[in-house]
PDBQT receptor file of N, H, CA, C and O in Angstrom, charges set to zero:
ATOM      1  N   UNK A   1      34.418  75.012  28.564  1.00  0.00    +0.000 N 
ATOM      2  CA  UNK A   1      33.169  74.528  29.122  1.00  0.00    +0.000 C 
ATOM      3  C   UNK A   1      32.203  74.243  27.976  1.00  0.00    +0.000 C 
ATOM      4  O   UNK A   1      32.154  74.977  26.990  1.00  0.00    +0.000 OA
ATOM      5  N   UNK A   2      31.447  73.177  28.122  1.00  0.00    +0.000 N 
ATOM      6  H   UNK A   2      31.487  72.580  28.923  1.00  0.00    +0.000 HD
ATOM      7  CA  UNK A   2      30.521  72.758  27.081  1.00  0.00    +0.000 C 
ATOM      8  C   UNK A   2      29.294  73.666  27.040  1.00  0.00    +0.000 C 
ATOM      9  O   UNK A   2      28.784  74.086  28.079  1.00  0.00    +0.000 OA
ATOM     10  N   UNK A   3      28.840  73.955  25.859  1.00  0.00    +0.000 N 
ATOM     11  H   UNK A   3      29.254  73.614  25.015  1.00  0.00    +0.000 HD
ATOM     12  CA  UNK A   3      27.638  74.768  25.627  1.00  0.00    +0.000 C 
ATOM     13  C   UNK A   3      26.400  74.005  26.118  1.00  0.00    +0.000 C 
ATOM     14  O   UNK A   3      26.318  72.786  25.968  1.00  0.00    +0.000 OA
ATOM     15  N   UNK A   4      25.458  74.719  26.694  1.00  0.00    +0.000 N 
ATOM     16  H   UNK A   4      25.525  75.709  26.816  1.00  0.00    +0.000 HD
ATOM     17  CA  UNK A   4      24.201  74.095  27.126  1.00  0.00    +0.000 C 
ATOM     18  C   UNK A   4      23.367  73.804  25.886  1.00  0.00    +0.000 C 
ATOM     19  O   UNK A   4      23.153  74.679  25.047  1.00  0.00    +0.000 OA
ATOM     20  N   UNK A   5      22.905  72.573  25.783  1.00  0.00    +0.000 N 
ATOM     21  H   UNK A   5      23.079  71.863  26.465  1.00  0.00    +0.000 HD
ATOM     22  CA  UNK A   5      22.073  72.177  24.648  1.00  0.00    +0.000 C 
ATOM     23  C   UNK A   5      20.614  72.379  25.035  1.00  0.00    +0.000 C 
ATOM     24  O   UNK A   5      20.162  71.855  26.053  1.00  0.00    +0.000 OA
ATOM     25  N   UNK A   6      19.890  73.122  24.241  1.00  0.00    +0.000 N 
ATOM     26  H   UNK A   6      20.258  73.547  23.414  1.00  0.00    +0.000 HD
ATOM     27  CA  UNK A   6      18.469  73.360  24.484  1.00  0.00    +0.000 C 
ATOM     28  C   UNK A   6      17.647  72.391  23.642  1.00  0.00    +0.000 C 
ATOM     29  O   UNK A   6      17.970  72.111  22.488  1.00  0.00    +0.000 OA
ATOM     30  N   UNK A   7      16.578  71.888  24.251  1.00  0.00    +0.000 N 
ATOM     31  H   UNK A   7      16.316  72.116  25.189  1.00  0.00    +0.000 HD
ATOM     32  CA  UNK A   7      15.664  71.015  23.519  1.00  0.00    +0.000 C 
ATOM     33  C   UNK A   7      14.250  71.534  23.714  1.00  0.00    +0.000 C 
ATOM     34  O   UNK A   7      13.971  72.272  24.659  1.00  0.00    +0.000 OA
ATOM     35  N   UNK A   8      13.366  71.143  22.817  1.00  0.00    +0.000 N 
ATOM     36  H   UNK A   8      13.592  70.544  22.049  1.00  0.00    +0.000 HD
ATOM     37  CA  UNK A   8      11.982  71.608  22.906  1.00  0.00    +0.000 C 
ATOM     38  C   UNK A   8      11.222  70.780  23.942  1.00  0.00    +0.000 C 
ATOM     39  O   UNK A   8      11.635  69.668  24.270  1.00  0.00    +0.000 OA
ATOM     40  N   UNK A   9      10.119  71.313  24.455  1.00  0.00    +0.000 N 
ATOM     41  H   UNK A   9       9.784  72.217  24.188  1.00  0.00    +0.000 HD
ATOM     42  CA  UNK A   9       9.338  70.610  25.481  1.00  0.00    +0.000 C 
ATOM     43  C   UNK A   9       8.869  69.215  25.061  1.00  0.00    +0.000 C 
ATOM     44  O   UNK A   9       8.846  68.299  25.883  1.00  0.00    +0.000 OA
ATOM     45  N   UNK A  10       8.501  69.050  23.806  1.00  0.00    +0.000 N 
ATOM     46  H   UNK A  10       8.520  69.794  23.139  1.00  0.00    +0.000 HD
ATOM     47  CA  UNK A  10       8.024  67.740  23.346  1.00  0.00    +0.000 C 
ATOM     48  C   UNK A  10       9.131  66.688  23.437  1.00  0.00    +0.000 C 
ATOM     49  O   UNK A  10       8.881  65.550  23.835  1.00  0.00    +0.000 OA
ATOM     50  N   UNK A  11      10.341  67.069  23.071  1.00  0.00    +0.000 N 
ATOM     51  H   UNK A  11      10.544  67.993  22.748  1.00  0.00    +0.000 HD
ATOM     52  CA  UNK A  11      11.473  66.147  23.154  1.00  0.00    +0.000 C 
ATOM     53  C   UNK A  11      11.787  65.820  24.610  1.00  0.00    +0.000 C 
ATOM     54  O   UNK A  11      12.045  64.664  24.948  1.00  0.00    +0.000 OA
ATOM     55  N   UNK A  12      11.767  66.831  25.467  1.00  0.00    +0.000 N 
ATOM     56  H   UNK A  12      11.558  67.769  25.193  1.00  0.00    +0.000 HD
ATOM     57  CA  UNK A  12      12.013  66.611  26.898  1.00  0.00    +0.000 C 
ATOM     58  C   UNK A  12      10.971  65.650  27.470  1.00  0.00    +0.000 C 
ATOM     59  O   UNK A  12      11.301  64.737  28.227  1.00  0.00    +0.000 OA
ATOM     60  N   UNK A  13       9.729  65.865  27.103  1.00  0.00    +0.000 N 
ATOM     61  H   UNK A  13       9.461  66.606  26.488  1.00  0.00    +0.000 HD
ATOM     62  CA  UNK A  13       8.649  65.006  27.587  1.00  0.00    +0.000 C 
ATOM     63  C   UNK A  13       8.859  63.566  27.131  1.00  0.00    +0.000 C 
ATOM     64  O   UNK A  13       8.738  62.638  27.930  1.00  0.00    +0.000 OA
ATOM     65  N   UNK A  14       9.166  63.381  25.873  1.00  0.00    +0.000 N 
ATOM     66  H   UNK A  14       9.264  64.135  25.224  1.00  0.00    +0.000 HD
ATOM     67  CA  UNK A  14       9.381  62.032  25.320  1.00  0.00    +0.000 C 
ATOM     68  C   UNK A  14      10.542  61.340  26.035  1.00  0.00    +0.000 C 
ATOM     69  O   UNK A  14      10.440  60.165  26.390  1.00  0.00    +0.000 OA
ATOM     70  N   UNK A  15      11.632  62.056  26.243  1.00  0.00    +0.000 N 
ATOM     71  H   UNK A  15      11.714  63.010  25.955  1.00  0.00    +0.000 HD
ATOM     72  CA  UNK A  15      12.810  61.463  26.879  1.00  0.00    +0.000 C 
ATOM     73  C   UNK A  15      12.551  61.095  28.338  1.00  0.00    +0.000 C 
ATOM     74  O   UNK A  15      13.024  60.060  28.807  1.00  0.00    +0.000 OA
ATOM     75  N   UNK A  16      11.810  61.926  29.052  1.00  0.00    +0.000 N 
ATOM     76  H   UNK A  16      11.426  62.767  28.671  1.00  0.00    +0.000 HD
ATOM     77  CA  UNK A  16      11.540  61.620  30.459  1.00  0.00    +0.000 C 
ATOM     78  C   UNK A  16      10.496  60.507  30.589  1.00  0.00    +0.000 C 
ATOM     79  O   UNK A  16      10.607  59.651  31.466  1.00  0.00    +0.000 OA
ATOM     80  N   UNK A  17       9.500  60.520  29.730  1.00  0.00    +0.000 N 
ATOM     81  H   UNK A  17       9.410  61.216  29.018  1.00  0.00    +0.000 HD
ATOM     82  CA  UNK A  17       8.470  59.462  29.766  1.00  0.00    +0.000 C 
ATOM     83  C   UNK A  17       9.060  58.095  29.440  1.00  0.00    +0.000 C 
ATOM     84  O   UNK A  17       8.633  57.085  30.001  1.00  0.00    +0.000 OA
ATOM     85  N   UNK A  18      10.030  58.056  28.542  1.00  0.00    +0.000 N 
ATOM     86  H   UNK A  18      10.376  58.875  28.086  1.00  0.00    +0.000 HD
ATOM     87  CA  UNK A  18      10.634  56.780  28.141  1.00  0.00    +0.000 C 
ATOM     88  C   UNK A  18      11.696  56.308  29.138  1.00  0.00    +0.000 C 
ATOM     89  O   UNK A  18      12.174  55.178  29.047  1.00  0.00    +0.000 OA
ATOM     90  N   UNK A  19      12.064  57.173  30.089  1.00  0.00    +0.000 N 
ATOM     91  H   UNK A  19      11.675  58.091  30.163  1.00  0.00    +0.000 HD
ATOM     92  CA  UNK A  19      13.089  56.814  31.064  1.00  0.00    +0.000 C 
ATOM     93  C   UNK A  19      14.498  57.109  30.593  1.00  0.00    +0.000 C 
ATOM     94  O   UNK A  19      15.470  56.801  31.284  1.00  0.00    +0.000 OA
ATOM     95  N   UNK A  20      14.609  57.704  29.421  1.00  0.00    +0.000 N 
ATOM     96  H   UNK A  20      13.820  57.955  28.860  1.00  0.00    +0.000 HD
ATOM     97  CA  UNK A  20      15.916  58.028  28.850  1.00  0.00    +0.000 C 
ATOM     98  C   UNK A  20      16.586  59.183  29.604  1.00  0.00    +0.000 C 
ATOM     99  O   UNK A  20      17.813  59.277  29.639  1.00  0.00    +0.000 OA
ATOM    100  N   UNK A  21      15.776  60.058  30.203  1.00  0.00    +0.000 N 
ATOM    101  H   UNK A  21      14.779  59.981  30.175  1.00  0.00    +0.000 HD
ATOM    102  CA  UNK A  21      16.316  61.241  30.874  1.00  0.00    +0.000 C 
ATOM    103  C   UNK A  21      15.579  61.494  32.179  1.00  0.00    +0.000 C 
ATOM    104  O   UNK A  21      14.469  61.011  32.399  1.00  0.00    +0.000 OA
ATOM    105  N   UNK A  22      16.231  62.264  33.031  1.00  0.00    +0.000 N 
ATOM    106  H   UNK A  22      17.133  62.657  32.852  1.00  0.00    +0.000 HD
ATOM    107  CA  UNK A  22      15.675  62.667  34.311  1.00  0.00    +0.000 C 
ATOM    108  C   UNK A  22      15.366  64.157  34.224  1.00  0.00    +0.000 C 
ATOM    109  O   UNK A  22      16.213  64.941  33.796  1.00  0.00    +0.000 OA
ATOM    110  N   UNK A  23      14.166  64.553  34.625  1.00  0.00    +0.000 N 
ATOM    111  H   UNK A  23      13.478  63.916  34.973  1.00  0.00    +0.000 HD
ATOM    112  CA  UNK A  23      13.736  65.951  34.553  1.00  0.00    +0.000 C 
ATOM    113  C   UNK A  23      13.915  66.595  35.924  1.00  0.00    +0.000 C 
ATOM    114  O   UNK A  23      13.406  66.094  36.927  1.00  0.00    +0.000 OA
ATOM    115  N   UNK A  24      14.649  67.717  35.957  1.00  0.00    +0.000 N 
ATOM    116  H   UNK A  24      15.063  68.124  35.143  1.00  0.00    +0.000 HD
ATOM    117  CA  UNK A  24      14.981  68.376  37.218  1.00  0.00    +0.000 C 
ATOM    118  C   UNK A  24      14.642  69.859  37.146  1.00  0.00    +0.000 C 
ATOM    119  O   UNK A  24      15.029  70.553  36.206  1.00  0.00    +0.000 OA
ATOM    120  N   UNK A  25      13.912  70.337  38.154  1.00  0.00    +0.000 N 
ATOM    121  H   UNK A  25      13.598  69.774  38.918  1.00  0.00    +0.000 HD
ATOM    122  CA  UNK A  25      13.629  71.770  38.274  1.00  0.00    +0.000 C 
ATOM    123  C   UNK A  25      14.933  72.467  38.646  1.00  0.00    +0.000 C 
ATOM    124  O   UNK A  25      15.583  72.080  39.617  1.00  0.00    +0.000 OA
ATOM    125  N   UNK A  26      15.319  73.479  37.893  1.00  0.00    +0.000 N 
ATOM    126  H   UNK A  26      14.791  73.793  37.105  1.00  0.00    +0.000 HD
ATOM    127  CA  UNK A  26      16.622  74.124  38.055  1.00  0.00    +0.000 C 
ATOM    128  C   UNK A  26      16.678  75.149  39.181  1.00  0.00    +0.000 C 
ATOM    129  O   UNK A  26      17.747  75.701  39.444  1.00  0.00    +0.000 OA
ATOM    130  N   UNK A  27      15.576  75.419  39.846  1.00  0.00    +0.000 N 
ATOM    131  H   UNK A  27      14.707  74.971  39.632  1.00  0.00    +0.000 HD
ATOM    132  CA  UNK A  27      15.579  76.396  40.930  1.00  0.00    +0.000 C 
ATOM    133  C   UNK A  27      16.036  75.759  42.229  1.00  0.00    +0.000 C 
ATOM    134  O   UNK A  27      15.675  74.621  42.528  1.00  0.00    +0.000 OA
ATOM    135  N   UNK A  28      16.835  76.495  43.010  1.00  0.00    +0.000 N 
ATOM    136  H   UNK A  28      17.128  77.420  42.768  1.00  0.00    +0.000 HD
ATOM    137  CA  UNK A  28      17.289  75.965  44.300  1.00  0.00    +0.000 C 
ATOM    138  C   UNK A  28      16.339  76.326  45.437  1.00  0.00    +0.000 C 
ATOM    139  O   UNK A  28      16.641  76.076  46.604  1.00  0.00    +0.000 OA
ATOM    140  N   UNK A  29      15.205  76.906  45.103  1.00  0.00    +0.000 N 
ATOM    141  H   UNK A  29      14.960  77.109  44.155  1.00  0.00    +0.000 HD
ATOM    142  CA  UNK A  29      14.185  77.275  46.077  1.00  0.00    +0.000 C 
ATOM    143  C   UNK A  29      13.062  76.244  46.005  1.00  0.00    +0.000 C 
ATOM    144  O   UNK A  29      12.373  76.140  44.991  1.00  0.00    +0.000 OA
ATOM    145  N   UNK A  30      12.879  75.480  47.088  1.00  0.00    +0.000 N 
ATOM    146  H   UNK A  30      13.438  75.565  47.913  1.00  0.00    +0.000 HD
ATOM    147  CA  UNK A  30      11.876  74.408  47.085  1.00  0.00    +0.000 C 
ATOM    148  C   UNK A  30      10.464  74.927  46.837  1.00  0.00    +0.000 C 
ATOM    149  O   UNK A  30       9.671  74.267  46.165  1.00  0.00    +0.000 OA
ATOM    150  N   UNK A  31      10.144  76.105  47.374  1.00  0.00    +0.000 N 
ATOM    151  H   UNK A  31      10.788  76.641  47.920  1.00  0.00    +0.000 HD
ATOM    152  CA  UNK A  31       8.816  76.687  47.176  1.00  0.00    +0.000 C 
ATOM    153  C   UNK A  31       8.578  76.971  45.686  1.00  0.00    +0.000 C 
ATOM    154  O   UNK A  31       7.510  76.672  45.151  1.00  0.00    +0.000 OA
ATOM    155  N   UNK A  32       9.575  77.543  45.035  1.00  0.00    +0.000 N 
ATOM    156  H   UNK A  32      10.442  77.786  45.470  1.00  0.00    +0.000 HD
ATOM    157  CA  UNK A  32       9.449  77.852  43.603  1.00  0.00    +0.000 C 
ATOM    158  C   UNK A  32       9.302  76.557  42.796  1.00  0.00    +0.000 C 
ATOM    159  O   UNK A  32       8.530  76.509  41.838  1.00  0.00    +0.000 OA
ATOM    160  N   UNK A  33      10.026  75.525  43.173  1.00  0.00    +0.000 N 
ATOM    161  H   UNK A  33      10.653  75.563  43.952  1.00  0.00    +0.000 HD
ATOM    162  CA  UNK A  33       9.910  74.230  42.479  1.00  0.00    +0.000 C 
ATOM    163  C   UNK A  33       8.512  73.655  42.639  1.00  0.00    +0.000 C 
ATOM    164  O   UNK A  33       7.959  73.091  41.695  1.00  0.00    +0.000 OA
ATOM    165  N   UNK A  34       7.937  73.794  43.830  1.00  0.00    +0.000 N 
ATOM    166  H   UNK A  34       8.387  74.253  44.597  1.00  0.00    +0.000 HD
ATOM    167  CA  UNK A  34       6.568  73.288  44.026  1.00  0.00    +0.000 C 
ATOM    168  C   UNK A  34       5.588  74.058  43.134  1.00  0.00    +0.000 C 
ATOM    169  O   UNK A  34       4.662  73.470  42.575  1.00  0.00    +0.000 OA
ATOM    170  N   UNK A  35       5.792  75.358  43.006  1.00  0.00    +0.000 N 
ATOM    171  H   UNK A  35       6.545  75.835  43.460  1.00  0.00    +0.000 HD
ATOM    172  CA  UNK A  35       4.907  76.189  42.178  1.00  0.00    +0.000 C 
ATOM    173  C   UNK A  35       5.035  75.846  40.694  1.00  0.00    +0.000 C 
ATOM    174  O   UNK A  35       4.055  75.912  39.953  1.00  0.00    +0.000 OA
ATOM    175  N   UNK A  36       6.229  75.485  40.267  1.00  0.00    +0.000 N 
ATOM    176  H   UNK A  36       7.026  75.431  40.869  1.00  0.00    +0.000 HD
ATOM    177  CA  UNK A  36       6.501  75.248  38.846  1.00  0.00    +0.000 C 
ATOM    178  C   UNK A  36       6.663  73.761  38.512  1.00  0.00    +0.000 C 
ATOM    179  O   UNK A  36       7.197  73.413  37.459  1.00  0.00    +0.000 OA
ATOM    180  N   UNK A  37       6.207  72.899  39.399  1.00  0.00    +0.000 N 
ATOM    181  H   UNK A  37       5.773  73.182  40.255  1.00  0.00    +0.000 HD
ATOM    182  CA  UNK A  37       6.393  71.457  39.237  1.00  0.00    +0.000 C 
ATOM    183  C   UNK A  37       5.799  70.943  37.924  1.00  0.00    +0.000 C 
ATOM    184  O   UNK A  37       4.665  71.258  37.563  1.00  0.00    +0.000 OA
ATOM    185  N   UNK A  38       6.599  70.146  37.228  1.00  0.00    +0.000 N 
ATOM    186  H   UNK A  38       7.520  69.890  37.521  1.00  0.00    +0.000 HD
ATOM    187  CA  UNK A  38       6.140  69.441  36.034  1.00  0.00    +0.000 C 
ATOM    188  C   UNK A  38       6.055  67.958  36.370  1.00  0.00    +0.000 C 
ATOM    189  O   UNK A  38       6.881  67.437  37.120  1.00  0.00    +0.000 OA
ATOM    190  N   UNK A  39       5.075  67.292  35.824  1.00  0.00    +0.000 N 
ATOM    191  H   UNK A  39       4.404  67.715  35.214  1.00  0.00    +0.000 HD
ATOM    192  CA  UNK A  39       4.865  65.863  36.085  1.00  0.00    +0.000 C 
ATOM    193  C   UNK A  39       6.160  65.073  35.859  1.00  0.00    +0.000 C 
ATOM    194  O   UNK A  39       6.798  65.180  34.812  1.00  0.00    +0.000 OA
ATOM    195  N   UNK A  40       6.521  64.293  36.850  1.00  0.00    +0.000 N 
ATOM    196  H   UNK A  40       6.002  64.206  37.701  1.00  0.00    +0.000 HD
ATOM    197  CA  UNK A  40       7.697  63.436  36.736  1.00  0.00    +0.000 C 
ATOM    198  C   UNK A  40       9.013  64.092  37.087  1.00  0.00    +0.000 C 
ATOM    199  O   UNK A  40      10.058  63.442  37.036  1.00  0.00    +0.000 OA
ATOM    200  N   UNK A  41       8.986  65.369  37.442  1.00  0.00    +0.000 N 
ATOM    201  H   UNK A  41       8.137  65.897  37.483  1.00  0.00    +0.000 HD
ATOM    202  CA  UNK A  41      10.240  66.058  37.736  1.00  0.00    +0.000 C 
ATOM    203  C   UNK A  41      10.616  65.918  39.203  1.00  0.00    +0.000 C 
ATOM    204  O   UNK A  41       9.784  65.591  40.049  1.00  0.00    +0.000 OA
ATOM    205  N   UNK A  42      11.902  66.176  39.487  1.00  0.00    +0.000 N 
ATOM    206  H   UNK A  42      12.578  66.442  38.799  1.00  0.00    +0.000 HD
ATOM    207  CA  UNK A  42      12.391  66.230  40.854  1.00  0.00    +0.000 C 
ATOM    208  C   UNK A  42      13.055  67.591  41.048  1.00  0.00    +0.000 C 
ATOM    209  O   UNK A  42      13.334  68.295  40.078  1.00  0.00    +0.000 OA
ATOM    210  N   UNK A  43      13.306  67.958  42.307  1.00  0.00    +0.000 N 
ATOM    211  H   UNK A  43      13.080  67.387  43.096  1.00  0.00    +0.000 HD
ATOM    212  CA  UNK A  43      13.985  69.235  42.552  1.00  0.00    +0.000 C 
ATOM    213  C   UNK A  43      15.478  68.993  42.778  1.00  0.00    +0.000 C 
ATOM    214  O   UNK A  43      15.930  67.849  42.811  1.00  0.00    +0.000 OA
ATOM    215  N   UNK A  44      16.239  70.081  42.932  1.00  0.00    +0.000 N 
ATOM    216  H   UNK A  44      15.872  71.011  42.905  1.00  0.00    +0.000 HD
ATOM    217  CA  UNK A  44      17.692  69.965  43.075  1.00  0.00    +0.000 C 
ATOM    218  C   UNK A  44      18.092  69.183  44.323  1.00  0.00    +0.000 C 
ATOM    219  O   UNK A  44      19.073  68.439  44.302  1.00  0.00    +0.000 OA
ATOM    220  N   UNK A  45      17.343  69.348  45.401  1.00  0.00    +0.000 N 
ATOM    221  H   UNK A  45      16.546  69.952  45.418  1.00  0.00    +0.000 HD
ATOM    222  CA  UNK A  45      17.640  68.614  46.633  1.00  0.00    +0.000 C 
ATOM    223  C   UNK A  45      17.525  67.113  46.397  1.00  0.00    +0.000 C 
ATOM    224  O   UNK A  45      18.381  66.343  46.832  1.00  0.00    +0.000 OA
ATOM    225  N   UNK A  46      16.467  66.701  45.707  1.00  0.00    +0.000 N 
ATOM    226  H   UNK A  46      15.772  67.327  45.354  1.00  0.00    +0.000 HD
ATOM    227  CA  UNK A  46      16.290  65.283  45.390  1.00  0.00    +0.000 C 
ATOM    228  C   UNK A  46      17.402  64.782  44.477  1.00  0.00    +0.000 C 
ATOM    229  O   UNK A  46      17.908  63.673  44.652  1.00  0.00    +0.000 OA
ATOM    230  N   UNK A  47      17.780  65.605  43.503  1.00  0.00    +0.000 N 
ATOM    231  H   UNK A  47      17.369  66.506  43.361  1.00  0.00    +0.000 HD
ATOM    232  CA  UNK A  47      18.861  65.222  42.594  1.00  0.00    +0.000 C 
ATOM    233  C   UNK A  47      20.143  64.975  43.374  1.00  0.00    +0.000 C 
ATOM    234  O   UNK A  47      20.819  63.969  43.155  1.00  0.00    +0.000 OA
ATOM    235  N   UNK A  48      20.485  65.884  44.283  1.00  0.00    +0.000 N 
ATOM    236  H   UNK A  48      19.936  66.701  44.461  1.00  0.00    +0.000 HD
ATOM    237  CA  UNK A  48      21.706  65.736  45.077  1.00  0.00    +0.000 C 
ATOM    238  C   UNK A  48      21.684  64.454  45.898  1.00  0.00    +0.000 C 
ATOM    239  O   UNK A  48      22.711  63.791  46.040  1.00  0.00    +0.000 OA
ATOM    240  N   UNK A  49      20.520  64.099  46.440  1.00  0.00    +0.000 N 
ATOM    241  H   UNK A  49      19.685  64.638  46.325  1.00  0.00    +0.000 HD
ATOM    242  CA  UNK A  49      20.445  62.890  47.257  1.00  0.00    +0.000 C 
ATOM    243  C   UNK A  49      20.510  61.614  46.416  1.00  0.00    +0.000 C 
ATOM    244  O   UNK A  49      20.823  60.546  46.941  1.00  0.00    +0.000 OA
ATOM    245  N   UNK A  50      20.218  61.715  45.123  1.00  0.00    +0.000 N 
ATOM    246  H   UNK A  50      19.964  62.583  44.696  1.00  0.00    +0.000 HD
ATOM    247  CA  UNK A  50      20.215  60.545  44.235  1.00  0.00    +0.000 C 
ATOM    248  C   UNK A  50      21.463  60.436  43.359  1.00  0.00    +0.000 C 
ATOM    249  O   UNK A  50      21.604  59.464  42.617  1.00  0.00    +0.000 OA
ATOM    250  N   UNK A  51      22.364  61.406  43.430  1.00  0.00    +0.000 N 
ATOM    251  H   UNK A  51      22.249  62.195  44.032  1.00  0.00    +0.000 HD
ATOM    252  CA  UNK A  51      23.509  61.435  42.518  1.00  0.00    +0.000 C 
ATOM    253  C   UNK A  51      24.297  60.130  42.489  1.00  0.00    +0.000 C 
ATOM    254  O   UNK A  51      24.713  59.684  41.420  1.00  0.00    +0.000 OA
ATOM    255  N   UNK A  52      24.501  59.525  43.628  1.00  0.00    +0.000 N 
ATOM    256  H   UNK A  52      24.163  59.887  44.497  1.00  0.00    +0.000 HD
ATOM    257  CA  UNK A  52      25.303  58.296  43.682  1.00  0.00    +0.000 C 
ATOM    258  C   UNK A  52      24.630  57.126  42.970  1.00  0.00    +0.000 C 
ATOM    259  O   UNK A  52      25.303  56.177  42.568  1.00  0.00    +0.000 OA
ATOM    260  N   UNK A  53      23.313  57.187  42.811  1.00  0.00    +0.000 N 
ATOM    261  H   UNK A  53      22.766  57.959  43.137  1.00  0.00    +0.000 HD
ATOM    262  CA  UNK A  53      22.585  56.065  42.208  1.00  0.00    +0.000 C 
ATOM    263  C   UNK A  53      22.186  56.303  40.750  1.00  0.00    +0.000 C 
ATOM    264  O   UNK A  53      21.677  55.396  40.090  1.00  0.00    +0.000 OA
ATOM    265  N   UNK A  54      22.411  57.495  40.256  1.00  0.00    +0.000 N 
ATOM    266  H   UNK A  54      22.824  58.231  40.791  1.00  0.00    +0.000 HD
ATOM    267  CA  UNK A  54      22.047  57.813  38.867  1.00  0.00    +0.000 C 
ATOM    268  C   UNK A  54      23.169  57.337  37.945  1.00  0.00    +0.000 C 
ATOM    269  O   UNK A  54      24.329  57.697  38.144  1.00  0.00    +0.000 OA
ATOM    270  N   UNK A  55      22.831  56.534  36.941  1.00  0.00    +0.000 N 
ATOM    271  H   UNK A  55      21.888  56.242  36.779  1.00  0.00    +0.000 HD
ATOM    272  CA  UNK A  55      23.857  56.080  35.996  1.00  0.00    +0.000 C 
ATOM    273  C   UNK A  55      24.561  57.275  35.341  1.00  0.00    +0.000 C 
ATOM    274  O   UNK A  55      23.930  58.286  35.031  1.00  0.00    +0.000 OA
ATOM    275  N   UNK A  56      25.861  57.144  35.137  1.00  0.00    +0.000 N 
ATOM    276  H   UNK A  56      26.373  56.322  35.388  1.00  0.00    +0.000 HD
ATOM    277  CA  UNK A  56      26.671  58.233  34.571  1.00  0.00    +0.000 C 
ATOM    278  C   UNK A  56      26.235  58.619  33.164  1.00  0.00    +0.000 C 
ATOM    279  O   UNK A  56      26.468  59.750  32.738  1.00  0.00    +0.000 OA
ATOM    280  N   UNK A  57      25.609  57.703  32.439  1.00  0.00    +0.000 N 
ATOM    281  H   UNK A  57      25.420  56.784  32.786  1.00  0.00    +0.000 HD
ATOM    282  CA  UNK A  57      25.190  58.006  31.073  1.00  0.00    +0.000 C 
ATOM    283  C   UNK A  57      23.739  58.488  30.991  1.00  0.00    +0.000 C 
ATOM    284  O   UNK A  57      23.230  58.715  29.893  1.00  0.00    +0.000 OA
ATOM    285  N   UNK A  58      23.071  58.647  32.129  1.00  0.00    +0.000 N 
ATOM    286  H   UNK A  58      23.484  58.462  33.021  1.00  0.00    +0.000 HD
ATOM    287  CA  UNK A  58      21.682  59.114  32.154  1.00  0.00    +0.000 C 
ATOM    288  C   UNK A  58      21.652  60.611  31.834  1.00  0.00    +0.000 C 
ATOM    289  O   UNK A  58      22.350  61.405  32.465  1.00  0.00    +0.000 OA
ATOM    290  N   UNK A  59      20.852  60.974  30.871  1.00  0.00    +0.000 N 
ATOM    291  H   UNK A  59      20.285  60.329  30.359  1.00  0.00    +0.000 HD
ATOM    292  CA  UNK A  59      20.710  62.384  30.520  1.00  0.00    +0.000 C 
ATOM    293  C   UNK A  59      19.879  63.092  31.604  1.00  0.00    +0.000 C 
ATOM    294  O   UNK A  59      18.874  62.559  32.074  1.00  0.00    +0.000 OA
ATOM    295  N   UNK A  60      20.310  64.286  31.987  1.00  0.00    +0.000 N 
ATOM    296  H   UNK A  60      21.127  64.719  31.606  1.00  0.00    +0.000 HD
ATOM    297  CA  UNK A  60      19.577  65.082  32.967  1.00  0.00    +0.000 C 
ATOM    298  C   UNK A  60      19.136  66.355  32.274  1.00  0.00    +0.000 C 
ATOM    299  O   UNK A  60      19.947  67.105  31.731  1.00  0.00    +0.000 OA
ATOM    300  N   UNK A  61      17.825  66.584  32.305  1.00  0.00    +0.000 N 
ATOM    301  H   UNK A  61      17.166  65.975  32.746  1.00  0.00    +0.000 HD
ATOM    302  CA  UNK A  61      17.247  67.769  31.675  1.00  0.00    +0.000 C 
ATOM    303  C   UNK A  61      16.812  68.720  32.787  1.00  0.00    +0.000 C 
ATOM    304  O   UNK A  61      15.970  68.372  33.615  1.00  0.00    +0.000 OA
ATOM    305  N   UNK A  62      17.383  69.912  32.801  1.00  0.00    +0.000 N 
ATOM    306  H   UNK A  62      18.067  70.195  32.129  1.00  0.00    +0.000 HD
ATOM    307  CA  UNK A  62      16.999  70.941  33.762  1.00  0.00    +0.000 C 
ATOM    308  C   UNK A  62      16.008  71.871  33.096  1.00  0.00    +0.000 C 
ATOM    309  O   UNK A  62      16.143  72.194  31.916  1.00  0.00    +0.000 OA
ATOM    310  N   UNK A  63      15.008  72.305  33.857  1.00  0.00    +0.000 N 
ATOM    311  H   UNK A  63      14.899  72.043  34.816  1.00  0.00    +0.000 HD
ATOM    312  CA  UNK A  63      14.041  73.263  33.305  1.00  0.00    +0.000 C 
ATOM    313  C   UNK A  63      13.826  74.397  34.273  1.00  0.00    +0.000 C 
ATOM    314  O   UNK A  63      14.000  74.252  35.484  1.00  0.00    +0.000 OA
ATOM    315  N   UNK A  64      13.443  75.532  33.716  1.00  0.00    +0.000 N 
ATOM    316  H   UNK A  64      13.302  75.650  32.733  1.00  0.00    +0.000 HD
ATOM    317  CA  UNK A  64      13.002  76.687  34.489  1.00  0.00    +0.000 C 
ATOM    318  C   UNK A  64      11.989  77.428  33.621  1.00  0.00    +0.000 C 
ATOM    319  O   UNK A  64      11.972  77.285  32.398  1.00  0.00    +0.000 OA
ATOM    320  N   UNK A  65      11.163  78.207  34.264  1.00  0.00    +0.000 N 
ATOM    321  H   UNK A  65      11.177  78.323  35.257  1.00  0.00    +0.000 HD
ATOM    322  CA  UNK A  65      10.126  78.936  33.521  1.00  0.00    +0.000 C 
ATOM    323  C   UNK A  65      10.351  80.412  33.641  1.00  0.00    +0.000 C 
ATOM    324  O   UNK A  65       9.585  81.200  33.086  1.00  0.00    +0.000 OA
TER     325      UNK A  65
């Protein structure tokens, strides 16, 4: 299994703002995602509903606090 690559918040912000990556809240609890929402992010439920339309080469950045 591949190691999880960690990136700093500034890099994550740059990648999501430029459209290079998709920012996803890693919690499966919608209430917790609403509490910890970051601008431009989606939750796991939204990610699952969009999986078929997300390009295979699109980077997905998961976050948790």
